[in-house]
DRENDO-1510 file (C-alpha; in Angstrom, 1 decimal, always signed):
<recs>
REC; n; res; u; v; w
REC; 1; MET; -56.8; -40.4; -68.2 .
REC; 2; VAL; -54.9; -42.1; -65.4 .
REC; 3; GLU; -52.2; -43.2; -67.7 .
REC; 4; VAL; -51.9; -39.7; -69.1 .
REC; 5; GLY; -51.6; -38.2; -65.6 .
REC; 6; ARG; -48.9; -40.5; -64.7 .
REC; 7; LEU; -47.0; -39.7; -67.9 .
REC; 8; THR; -47.2; -36.0; -67.2 .
REC; 9; GLN; -45.9; -36.5; -63.7 .
REC; 10; GLN; -43.0; -38.6; -65.0 .
REC; 11; THR; -42.2; -35.9; -67.5 .
REC; 12; TYR; -41.9; -33.2; -64.8 .
REC; 13; ILE; -39.7; -35.5; -62.8 .
REC; 14; MET; -37.4; -36.1; -65.7 .
REC; 15; MET; -37.3; -32.4; -66.5 .
REC; 16; ALA; -36.4; -31.6; -62.9 .
REC; 17; ARG; -33.5; -34.0; -63.0 .
REC; 18; GLN; -32.3; -32.9; -66.4 .
REC; 19; ARG; -32.4; -29.2; -65.5 .
REC; 20; ARG; -31.5; -29.7; -61.9 .
REC; 21; ILE; -34.6; -28.0; -60.5 .
REC; 22; THR; -33.8; -27.1; -56.9 .
REC; 23; LYS; -37.3; -27.2; -55.6 .
REC; 24; LEU; -40.4; -29.0; -56.7 .
REC; 25; SER; -42.7; -29.0; -53.7 .
REC; 26; ASP; -46.1; -29.1; -55.3 .
REC; 27; LYS; -47.7; -32.5; -54.7 .
REC; 28; ARG; -49.7; -32.2; -57.9 .
REC; 29; PRO; -47.1; -30.8; -60.4 .
REC; 30; GLU; -49.3; -31.6; -63.4 .
REC; 31; ARG; -51.4; -28.5; -62.4 .
REC; 32; VAL; -48.2; -26.2; -62.6 .
REC; 33; ARG; -47.3; -24.8; -66.0 .
REC; 34; ILE; -43.8; -25.6; -67.1 .
REC; 35; GLU; -42.9; -21.8; -67.5 .
REC; 36; LEU; -43.6; -21.3; -63.8 .
REC; 37; GLN; -41.1; -24.0; -62.6 .
REC; 38; PRO; -37.7; -22.9; -61.2 .
REC; 39; ASN; -35.8; -24.4; -64.1 .
REC; 40; TRP; -32.4; -22.8; -63.4 .
REC; 41; ASN; -29.3; -23.7; -61.5 .
REC; 42; VAL; -28.3; -22.5; -58.0 .
REC; 43; TYR; -24.6; -22.0; -57.3 .
REC; 44; GLN; -22.7; -21.5; -54.0 .
REC; 45; LEU; -20.0; -18.9; -54.5 .
REC; 46; GLN; -17.0; -18.7; -52.1 .
REC; 47; PRO; -15.3; -15.3; -52.9 .
REC; 48; ASP; -12.4; -15.8; -50.5 .
REC; 49; ARG; -10.7; -19.2; -50.5 .
REC; 50; LYS; -9.1; -18.5; -47.1 .
REC; 51; ASN; -12.4; -17.8; -45.5 .
REC; 52; PRO; -14.6; -20.9; -46.1 .
REC; 53; ASP; -17.4; -19.6; -43.9 .
REC; 54; TYR; -18.0; -16.7; -46.2 .
REC; 55; LYS; -20.4; -18.0; -48.9 .
REC; 56; LEU; -22.9; -16.5; -51.3 .
REC; 57; LEU; -25.7; -18.1; -53.2 .
REC; 58; MET; -26.3; -17.2; -56.9 .
REC; 59; THR; -29.2; -18.3; -59.0 .
REC; 60; GLY; -30.6; -17.7; -62.4 .
REC; 61; SER; -30.1; -18.6; -66.0 .
REC; 62; GLU; -26.6; -19.0; -67.5 .
REC; 63; SER; -26.6; -15.4; -68.9 .
REC; 64; ALA; -27.9; -14.1; -65.6 .
REC; 65; LEU; -25.2; -15.8; -63.6 .
REC; 66; ALA; -22.5; -14.4; -66.0 .
REC; 67; LEU; -24.0; -10.9; -65.4 .
REC; 68; GLN; -23.9; -11.3; -61.6 .
REC; 69; LEU; -20.3; -12.4; -61.7 .
REC; 70; SER; -19.4; -9.5; -63.8 .
REC; 71; GLN; -21.1; -7.1; -61.5 .
REC; 72; LEU; -19.4; -8.6; -58.5 .
REC; 73; GLY; -16.0; -8.0; -60.2 .
REC; 74; TRP; -16.4; -4.3; -60.9 .
REC; 75; MET; -18.1; -3.7; -57.5 .
REC; 76; GLU; -15.1; -5.2; -55.8 .
REC; 77; LYS; -12.7; -3.0; -57.8 .
REC; 78; MET; -14.8; +0.1; -57.1 .
REC; 79; LEU; -15.0; -0.6; -53.3 .
REC; 80; ASP; -11.3; -1.3; -53.1 .
REC; 81; HIS; -10.7; +2.1; -54.8 .
REC; 82; LEU; -13.0; +4.0; -52.5 .
REC; 83; LEU; -12.0; +2.3; -49.3 .
REC; 84; ASN; -8.2; +2.0; -49.9 .
REC; 85; ALA; -7.8; +5.2; -51.8 .
REC; 86; SER; -5.6; +3.5; -54.4 .
REC; 87; ASP; -5.0; +6.9; -56.1 .
REC; 88; LEU; -3.5; +8.3; -52.8 .
REC; 89; LYS; -0.7; +6.4; -51.2 .
REC; 90; PHE; -0.1; +7.0; -47.5 .
REC; 91; GLU; +3.7; +7.2; -47.9 .
REC; 92; ASP; +3.4; +10.0; -50.6 .
REC; 93; TRP; +0.9; +12.0; -48.5 .
REC; 94; PHE; +2.9; +11.7; -45.3 .
REC; 95; ASP; +6.1; +13.0; -46.8 .
REC; 96; VAL; +4.6; +16.3; -47.9 .
REC; 97; TRP; +2.4; +16.5; -44.7 .
REC; 98; ALA; +5.4; +16.1; -42.4 .
REC; 99; ALA; +7.3; +18.8; -44.4 .
REC; 100; GLY; +4.4; +21.2; -44.2 .
REC; 101; TYR; +3.4; +21.0; -47.9 .
REC; 102; PRO; +6.4; +23.0; -49.1 .
REC; 103; GLU; +5.3; +23.1; -52.7 .
REC; 104; LEU; +2.0; +24.6; -51.9 .
REC; 105; ARG; +3.3; +28.1; -51.5 .
REC; 106; TYR; +0.4; +30.1; -52.9 .
REC; 107; ARG; -1.7; +30.3; -49.8 .
REC; 108; VAL; -4.2; +33.1; -50.5 .
REC; 109; ASN; -7.9; +33.6; -51.1 .
REC; 110; PRO; -8.4; +36.0; -54.0 .
REC; 111; LYS; -11.7; +37.1; -52.6 .
REC; 112; LEU; -10.1; +37.9; -49.2 .
REC; 113; PRO; -6.7; +39.3; -50.0 .
REC; 114; THR; -6.1; +40.5; -46.5 .
REC; 115; LEU; -6.6; +37.1; -45.0 .
REC; 116; ARG; -3.2; +35.7; -43.9 .
REC; 117; THR; -2.4; +32.0; -43.4 .
REC; 118; ASN; -1.3; +30.7; -40.0 .
REC; 119; TYR; +0.8; +28.1; -41.6 .
REC; 120; PRO; +3.3; +30.0; -43.9 .
REC; 121; ALA; +5.4; +28.1; -46.4 .
REC; 122; SER; +8.4; +30.4; -45.5 .
REC; 123; ASN; +9.4; +32.8; -42.8 .
REC; 124; VAL; +7.3; +36.0; -42.9 .
REC; 125; SER; +7.3; +39.2; -40.9 .
REC; 126; ASN; +4.1; +40.6; -39.4 .
REC; 127; SER; +3.1; +44.3; -39.1 .
REC; 128; THR; +5.1; +44.6; -35.9 .
REC; 129; GLY; +8.3; +43.3; -37.5 .
REC; 130; GLU; +8.2; +40.0; -35.7 .
REC; 131; THR; +9.2; +36.9; -37.7 .
REC; 132; ILE; +6.7; +34.1; -37.9 .
REC; 133; SER; +8.6; +30.8; -38.7 .
REC; 134; LYS; +7.4; +28.7; -41.6 .
REC; 135; TRP; +5.3; +25.7; -40.7 .
REC; 136; ARG; +7.3; +22.6; -39.9 .
REC; 137; ASN; +10.4; +24.7; -39.8 .
REC; 138; GLU; +12.1; +22.5; -37.2 .
REC; 139; VAL; +12.9; +19.2; -38.8 .
REC; 140; GLY; +13.6; +17.5; -35.5 .
REC; 141; SER; +10.1; +18.0; -34.3 .
REC; 142; ARG; +8.2; +17.0; -37.4 .
REC; 143; PRO; +5.8; +14.0; -37.3 .
REC; 144; ALA; +7.1; +10.5; -37.9 .
REC; 145; TYR; +5.8; +6.9; -37.9 .
REC; 146; ILE; +7.0; +3.3; -37.6 .
REC; 147; GLU; +5.1; +0.7; -39.5 .
REC; 148; TRP; +4.3; -2.6; -37.9 .
REC; 149; LYS; +4.6; -5.5; -40.4 .
REC; 150; PRO; +4.2; -9.3; -40.1 .
REC; 151; SER; +7.1; -11.6; -40.2 .
REC; 152; ALA; +8.2; -13.3; -43.4 .
REC; 153; ARG; +6.2; -16.4; -42.5 .
REC; 154; LYS; +3.0; -14.4; -42.2 .
REC; 155; THR; +0.9; -12.5; -44.7 .
REC; 156; ALA; -1.1; -9.4; -44.1 .
REC; 157; LYS; -4.3; -11.4; -44.1 .
REC; 158; ASP; -2.9; -13.7; -41.4 .
REC; 159; VAL; -2.5; -10.9; -38.9 .
REC; 160; GLY; -5.2; -8.4; -40.1 .
REC; 161; LEU; -6.3; -6.9; -43.4 .
REC; 162; HIS; -5.3; -3.3; -42.5 .
REC; 163; ARG; -2.0; -1.5; -42.1 .
REC; 164; THR; -0.8; -0.7; -38.6 .
REC; 165; ILE; +1.6; +2.2; -37.7 .
REC; 166; GLU; +2.9; +3.8; -34.5 .
REC; 167; TYR; +2.5; +7.5; -35.0 .
REC; 168; PHE; +4.7; +10.1; -33.4 .
REC; 169; PRO; +3.2; +13.7; -33.7 .
REC; 170; ASP; +6.6; +15.1; -32.6 .
REC; 171; ARG; +9.6; +12.8; -33.4 .
REC; 172; SER; +11.7; +14.5; -30.8 .
REC; 173; GLN; +9.3; +13.4; -28.0 .
REC; 174; ASN; +8.9; +9.8; -26.9 .
REC; 175; LYS; +5.1; +9.9; -27.2 .
REC; 176; SER; +3.2; +7.9; -29.8 .
REC; 177; VAL; -0.1; +6.3; -30.6 .
REC; 178; VAL; -1.0; +3.1; -32.5 .
REC; 179; LEU; -3.2; +3.6; -35.6 .
REC; 180; THR; -4.7; +1.0; -37.9 .
REC; 181; GLY; -6.7; +1.1; -41.1 .
REC; 182; ASN; -6.3; +1.5; -44.8 .
REC; 183; ASP; -4.4; +4.4; -46.4 .
REC; 184; LYS; -7.3; +6.8; -46.3 .
REC; 185; GLU; -8.3; +5.9; -42.7 .
REC; 186; LEU; -4.7; +6.4; -41.5 .
REC; 187; ILE; -4.7; +9.9; -43.0 .
REC; 188; ARG; -8.0; +10.7; -41.5 .
REC; 189; GLN; -6.9; +9.5; -38.0 .
REC; 190; ILE; -3.7; +11.6; -38.1 .
REC; 191; LEU; -5.5; +14.7; -39.1 .
REC; 192; GLN; -8.0; +14.1; -36.3 .
REC; 193; ILE; -5.2; +13.8; -33.8 .
REC; 194; HIS; -3.8; +17.2; -34.8 .
REC; 195; TYR; -7.0; +19.1; -35.2 .
REC; 196; GLU; -9.1; +17.5; -32.5 .
REC; 197; GLY; -9.2; +20.8; -30.6 .
REC; 198; GLY; -10.4; +22.6; -33.7 .
REC; 199; GLY; -10.1; +26.3; -34.4 .
REC; 200; SER; -11.9; +29.2; -32.8 .
REC; 201; SER; -14.7; +31.6; -33.7 .
REC; 202; GLU; -16.8; +34.0; -31.8 .
REC; 203; GLY; -18.6; +32.3; -29.0 .
REC; 204; MET; -16.4; +29.1; -29.2 .
REC; 205; ASP; -13.5; +27.9; -27.2 .
REC; 206; SER; -10.3; +29.8; -27.9 .
REC; 207; THR; -8.2; +26.7; -28.5 .
REC; 208; VAL; -5.9; +25.5; -31.3 .
REC; 209; SER; -4.5; +22.1; -32.2 .
REC; 210; THR; -2.5; +20.5; -29.5 .
REC; 211; GLY; -0.3; +18.3; -31.8 .
REC; 212; ILE; -0.6; +15.7; -29.1 .
REC; 213; SER; -4.0; +14.8; -27.8 .
REC; 214; TYR; -4.5; +15.2; -24.0 .
REC; 215; ARG; -8.1; +14.2; -24.2 .
REC; 216; GLY; -9.1; +12.6; -21.0 .
REC; 217; ALA; -6.9; +14.8; -18.8 .
REC; 218; PRO; -8.9; +17.2; -16.5 .
REC; 219; LYS; -9.8; +20.4; -18.4 .
REC; 220; VAL; -10.3; +23.8; -17.0 .
REC; 221; VAL; -12.3; +26.5; -18.9 .
REC; 222; LEU; -12.3; +30.2; -18.0 .
REC; 223; TYR; -15.3; +32.1; -19.3 .
REC; 224; PHE; -15.4; +35.9; -20.0 .
REC; 225; LEU; -18.5; +38.0; -20.8 .
REC; 226; GLU; -19.3; +41.5; -21.8 .
REC; 227; ARG; -21.3; +43.5; -19.3 .
REC; 228; ILE; -24.9; +43.9; -20.5 .
REC; 229; GLU; -24.8; +47.7; -20.2 .
REC; 230; ASP; -21.8; +47.8; -22.6 .
REC; 231; VAL; -23.6; +45.8; -25.4 .
REC; 232; GLU; -24.2; +47.7; -28.5 .
REC; 233; LYS; -27.8; +47.7; -29.7 .
REC; 234; GLY; -28.5; +45.0; -32.2 .
REC; 235; TYR; -25.7; +42.8; -31.1 .
REC; 236; ARG; -25.2; +40.1; -28.5 .
REC; 237; GLN; -22.8; +40.1; -25.6 .
REC; 238; LEU; -19.1; +39.5; -26.5 .
REC; 239; GLU; -17.7; +36.3; -25.1 .
REC; 240; ALA; -14.4; +34.6; -24.7 .
REC; 241; ARG; -13.3; +31.2; -23.5 .
REC; 242; VAL; -9.8; +29.9; -22.7 .
REC; 243; GLY; -9.1; +26.3; -21.7 .
REC; 244; PHE; -6.1; +24.3; -20.5 .
REC; 245; ARG; -5.5; +20.7; -19.4 .
REC; 246; LEU; -4.1; +19.5; -16.1 .
REC; 247; VAL; -1.5; +17.2; -17.7 .
REC; 248; GLY; -0.5; +14.3; -15.5 .
REC; 249; LYS; -3.6; +14.4; -13.4 .
REC; 250; THR; -6.6; +12.0; -13.4 .
REC; 251; GLU; -9.8; +11.6; -11.4 .
REC; 252; ASN; -9.8; +7.8; -12.2 .
REC; 253; PRO; -8.3; +5.7; -9.3 .
REC; 254; ASN; -7.4; +3.1; -12.0 .
REC; 255; GLY; -6.0; +5.7; -14.5 .
REC; 256; THR; -2.5; +6.7; -15.2 .
REC; 257; GLY; -1.1; +9.9; -13.6 .
REC; 258; ASP; -1.5; +11.5; -10.2 .
REC; 259; LEU; -4.9; +11.2; -8.6 .
REC; 260; LEU; -6.8; +14.5; -8.5 .
REC; 261; THR; -8.1; +15.2; -5.0 .
REC; 262; LYS; -10.6; +17.6; -3.6 .
REC; 263; ALA; -7.7; +19.4; -2.0 .
REC; 264; ASN; -6.2; +19.9; -5.5 .
REC; 265; ILE; -9.5; +21.3; -6.7 .
REC; 266; ARG; -9.8; +23.7; -3.8 .
REC; 267; ASN; -6.3; +25.0; -4.4 .
REC; 268; LEU; -6.9; +25.3; -8.1 .
REC; 269; ALA; -10.1; +27.4; -7.4 .
REC; 270; GLN; -8.3; +29.6; -5.0 .
REC; 271; ARG; -5.5; +30.4; -7.5 .
REC; 272; ILE; -8.1; +31.3; -10.1 .
REC; 273; VAL; -9.8; +33.7; -7.6 .
REC; 274; GLN; -6.4; +35.3; -6.8 .
REC; 275; ASN; -5.5; +35.9; -10.4 .
REC; 276; PHE; -8.9; +36.7; -11.9 .
REC; 277; LEU; -11.1; +38.2; -9.2 .
REC; 278; GLN; -8.7; +39.8; -6.7 .
REC; 279; PRO; -8.2; +42.6; -6.1 .
REC; 280; GLN; -10.7; +43.2; -8.8 .
REC; 281; GLN; -12.5; +41.4; -11.6 .
REC; 282; PHE; -10.2; +40.7; -14.5 .
REC; 283; ARG; -11.0; +42.5; -17.8 .
REC; 284; LEU; -9.8; +41.5; -21.3 .
REC; 285; HIS; -9.9; +44.0; -24.1 .
REC; 286; LYS; -11.0; +41.9; -27.1 .
REC; 287; GLY; -9.8; +43.1; -30.5 .
REC; 288; ARG; -8.4; +42.2; -33.9 .
REC; 289; GLU; -5.0; +40.8; -33.1 .
REC; 290; SER; -4.5; +37.1; -32.4 .
REC; 291; VAL; -2.3; +36.3; -29.4 .
REC; 292; SER; -1.5; +32.6; -28.8 .
REC; 293; TYR; +0.4; +30.6; -26.2 .
REC; 294; ARG; +1.7; +27.2; -27.4 .
REC; 295; ASP; +3.1; +24.9; -24.8 .
REC; 296; LYS; +1.3; +21.6; -25.6 .
REC; 297; HIS; +3.4; +19.5; -23.3 .
REC; 298; GLN; +2.2; +21.6; -20.3 .
REC; 299; GLY; -1.4; +21.4; -21.5 .
REC; 300; LEU; -1.8; +25.0; -22.6 .
REC; 301; GLU; -2.3; +25.6; -26.3 .
REC; 302; SER; -4.8; +28.3; -27.2 .
REC; 303; PHE; -5.3; +31.8; -28.6 .
REC; 304; VAL; -7.4; +34.9; -28.0 .
REC; 305; PHE; -8.3; +38.0; -30.0 .
REC; 306; ALA; -7.1; +41.1; -28.2 .
REC; 307; THR; -6.4; +44.7; -29.0 .
REC; 308; SER; -2.7; +44.3; -28.4 .
REC; 309; ALA; -0.1; +41.7; -27.6 .
REC; 310; SER; +0.3; +43.0; -24.1 .
REC; 311; GLU; -3.4; +42.3; -23.4 .
REC; 312; GLY; -3.0; +38.6; -24.4 .
REC; 313; ILE; +0.3; +38.3; -22.6 .
REC; 314; ASN; -1.3; +39.6; -19.4 .
REC; 315; LEU; -4.0; +36.9; -19.7 .
REC; 316; TYR; -1.5; +34.1; -20.3 .
REC; 317; GLN; +0.8; +35.2; -17.4 .
REC; 318; ARG; -2.2; +34.8; -15.1 .
REC; 319; ILE; -3.1; +31.4; -16.5 .
REC; 320; CYS; +0.4; +30.2; -16.1 .
REC; 321; ARG; +0.3; +31.2; -12.4 .
REC; 322; VAL; -2.9; +29.3; -12.0 .
REC; 323; MET; -1.3; +26.2; -13.7 .
REC; 324; GLU; +1.8; +26.7; -11.5 .
REC; 325; ILE; +4.1; +26.7; -14.6 .
REC; 326; GLU; +6.7; +29.3; -15.6 .
REC; 327; PHE; +5.6; +31.8; -18.2 .
REC; 328; ASP; +7.8; +31.6; -21.3 .
REC; 329; ASN; +7.6; +34.5; -23.8 .
REC; 330; SER; +9.2; +32.4; -26.5 .
REC; 331; LYS; +5.9; +30.4; -26.6 .
REC; 332; VAL; +3.9; +33.5; -27.3 .
REC; 333; PHE; +2.9; +34.1; -30.9 .
REC; 334; THR; +1.0; +37.1; -32.4 .
REC; 335; SER; -0.5; +37.8; -35.8 .
REC; 336; SER; -2.4; +40.8; -37.1 .
REC; 337; ASN; -4.1; +41.9; -40.3 .
REC; 338; GLN; -2.5; +44.5; -42.6 .
REC; 339; ASN; -5.7; +46.4; -42.9 .
REC; 340; PRO; -7.9; +45.5; -39.9 .
REC; 341; THR; -10.3; +48.4; -40.4 .
REC; 342; GLN; -11.4; +46.9; -43.7 .
REC; 343; ALA; -11.1; +43.3; -42.8 .
REC; 344; PHE; -12.9; +43.6; -39.5 .
REC; 345; PRO; -15.1; +46.7; -39.5 .
REC; 346; ILE; -16.4; +47.7; -36.1 .
REC; 347; THR; -19.9; +48.1; -37.5 .
REC; 348; PRO; -20.4; +46.1; -40.7 .
REC; 349; PRO; -22.7; +47.8; -43.2 .
REC; 350; GLU; -26.3; +46.5; -43.3 .
REC; 351; VAL; -27.2; +44.1; -46.0 .
REC; 352; THR; -30.6; +43.4; -47.5 .
REC; 353; ILE; -31.8; +39.8; -47.3 .
REC; 354; LEU; -35.1; +39.0; -48.9 .
REC; 355; GLY; -36.2; +42.6; -48.7 .
REC; 356; ASN; -35.2; +43.0; -45.1 .
REC; 357; LYS; -32.2; +44.9; -43.8 .
REC; 358; ILE; -30.1; +43.1; -41.3 .
REC; 359; LYS; -26.8; +43.6; -39.4 .
REC; 360; PRO; -24.3; +40.9; -40.4 .
REC; 361; PRO; -22.3; +39.3; -37.6 .
REC; 362; ARG; -19.1; +41.1; -36.6 .
REC; 363; ARG; -15.7; +39.5; -37.1 .
REC; 364; ARG; -13.2; +40.1; -34.3 .
REC; 365; PRO; -15.4; +42.7; -32.5 .
REC; 366; VAL; -13.7; +45.2; -30.2 .
REC; 367; GLY; -14.9; +45.4; -26.6 .
REC; 368; HIS; -14.3; +44.5; -22.9 .
REC; 369; VAL; -15.1; +41.1; -21.5 .
REC; 370; TYR; -14.9; +40.4; -17.8 .
REC; 371; PHE; -14.0; +37.1; -16.0 .
REC; 372; ARG; -17.3; +35.4; -15.2 .
REC; 373; GLU; -16.6; +31.8; -14.0 .
REC; 374; ALA; -14.3; +28.8; -14.2 .
REC; 375; LYS; -15.4; +25.2; -14.6 .
REC; 376; LEU; -13.5; +21.9; -14.3 .
REC; 377; PHE; -14.5; +19.1; -16.7 .
REC; 378; LEU; -13.7; +15.6; -15.8 .
REC; 379; GLU; -13.9; +12.7; -18.3 .
REC; 380; MET; -15.9; +10.4; -15.9 .
REC; 381; LEU; -18.4; +13.1; -14.7 .
REC; 382; ASN; -21.4; +14.1; -16.8 .
REC; 383; GLU; -21.6; +17.6; -15.3 .
REC; 384; PRO; -18.7; +20.1; -14.9 .
REC; 385; ILE; -17.6; +21.4; -11.5 .
REC; 386; LEU; -18.0; +25.1; -10.9 .
REC; 387; LEU; -14.7; +26.2; -9.4 .
REC; 388; CYS; -15.5; +29.9; -8.9 .
REC; 389; ASP; -17.5; +32.8; -10.3 .
REC; 390; TYR; -17.8; +36.6; -10.1 .
REC; 391; ASN; -20.6; +36.3; -7.6 .
REC; 392; GLY; -18.3; +35.0; -4.9 .
REC; 393; HIS; -18.8; +31.2; -5.2 .
REC; 394; ILE; -15.7; +29.1; -4.7 .
REC; 395; TYR; -15.3; +25.4; -4.6 .
REC; 396; ASN; -14.8; +24.4; -1.0 .
REC; 397; ASN; -16.0; +20.8; -0.7 .
REC; 398; PRO; -14.4; +19.0; +2.2 .
REC; 399; ASP; -12.5; +15.7; +1.8 .
</recs>
């Protein structure tokens, strides 16, 4: 029996050497059945020759190893397609983006035929006879970019796996930002720069895209609210918000720009009081016409819904006085619907939802909103600073 036991042990040892068993830790292998032994190879795979520290272990039978390698191959192709958007080249996308998508001329919604685009493919006239220029009409102010590439002695992998560009939102201005990533990521970052401010809807900030991001610059927001006694039964109070940036100012002593002081804030609050609370509380008549003021380099790029262009112009003239900049009527844009009564009914008809009749929300409701308060938002403070309000508060903190 002893000889038989030794023979069995020797047999296992020989099988382990022949089949390159990677682990045979049982001290009494004769008690382990052969089919339970790890009788397959273990390989160390180095997917990238230029990165010797990146290694993978693969184990299994020969057929299993072949299957794993095949899976790695198609997974690599799939991930490359998803991450690098091989079907969408950045250069092709950028050419049509900078030109304003000139071939996409059919900009309508068949279900909402009265809805008009804010980015027309050609010059159009609104209901008042004013001409709205096509999007990207000025070639000299279209976006542009410079690509940063390695020297001839370097490869892309030597300096980084992604593309790097210097992006100019307006090629006529010497202002740019460095972006890096694959094709899809570059496209996403550019769109984020242009639409970071987002659009506007009822109850949200009345801001539009700035073209150039002034995020980080002190921001002032003016709030307007409908008086409670004027609220129509079944609806909430009308609101409006308009914001602007104090371009060139910073609250950070180590930041770039002129340091914002308490004296600056006191003067700012006083100008708001003079223009929105004296001699009486300012009132804006909200309505269906969009009035915007676009001067992104001064930090003012927003729109409001008003009953007329003069209502919106009156508002922006006051804001310009607060900002201490000259009002420029060439920076005012208006747009209106061809059939506002149908597009934006004053009282939308009730609809039945799950057996209950409800009032749907109003779009561009008409009513008066009054100046309520102004707040200053600073990047390095968690809470905004109340500049002034209709109750008589005014920022007056001493130095």
